[in-house]
N, C-alpha and C positions, 0 to 999 in steps of 0.2 A: 834731863837728857844726858846720856853718856856720850862724850866726844872723844874721838881718836885724833891725836896730833902727832904727825911724823915730820922729820927734817929738823928736829930740835938740835941746837948746839950741844955737844957732848959735855960741856961744863955747866949747863943749866940744871938747877935743882927744883925740887917740889915747890918751894916758896916762891921762886921766880916765875914758875909756870902759873901758880895761883894768882900772882900779881898781874900777869898779862891778861888773864881771863876776868878778873874782878872788875876791870874797866867796863865790862859789858853787863854786869849784874852779879847776883849772888852765886857763889861757888860752894858746893857741898864738899868736894874734894878735888885735889890735883895731884897726880902721881906720875913721876918719870920712871919708866921701866929701867931696872938696873940688871946688869949681868950678874948672875949668882956667883960665878967663879972669880971675876975680876973686881966686882963692886963698882964698875963704871957704867955710865949711862949707855943705853942701847940706841939713843937718838929718837925715841918716841915715848909717848905717854898717853894718859887718859885724864879727862876732866869731866866731873859730874856737875851739871848745873840744873837746879830744880825747876827753873822757869824755862819752858820750851821756847818762848819768844826771845828771851835774852840769849839762850844758847844758839838759836838760829842766827841772831845778829852777830854773835861772836864768830860763828863759822863763816858767815859772809864776809866779815871784815878782816879776819886773820888768815883765811886761806890764800896761799900763794904770796904772802909777804916774806921777806928775808930777815931772819934774826942772825944769820951767820952766813956760811958759804952756800947753803941751799935754801930754796923756798919751802915754807911750811906747807904741809898737806893737813887740812883741818876738815873733818867730816863727822857726821853722826857715826858712832861706833856700831858695828854689827854685832848682834848677839852671838855668842859662841855656843855651839851645840854642846849639850851636856854629855858626860861620859868620856872625857879625855880628849886627846889629840885626834884630829881627823886623819884618815888614811891608814890607820892601824889594821892589822890583819884580823880577819874573823868577825868584824863588827859591821853594823849597818853602814853602808857607804864606803866601807873599806874593801880590801881584797878578800876573795874567798879564802877560807882556811886551807892549809896544806900545800901552798905553793912553794916554789923554790927549787934549788938543785937537788940532785940525788933522791928523787922520788921513785919509789918502786924498785923492782929488781934490776940489776945490771944486765945489759944486753951483750956484754963482752966476756 
């Protein structure tokens, strides 16, 4: 089960995130999201636990605890739709193509 974790302290790394979740069972991977430009933590991450019961136990026990200034948000990760970022123009679920300013001939 893939788990989304938000509210992480900005100095927490992958190894520390792994250590927190290993208390509840086997962890396949633990990754803190990093900003590409600054190389600093974005304050959230993902943990993959192969055993669903252990993952649910981790979610129940870790959600809303404080590791720093803010409480953690721990929940099952939602699957991302394939095909890139949502809300782009011209795609399914996005805006129809051709929108924006300066469409068509000028009226002035």
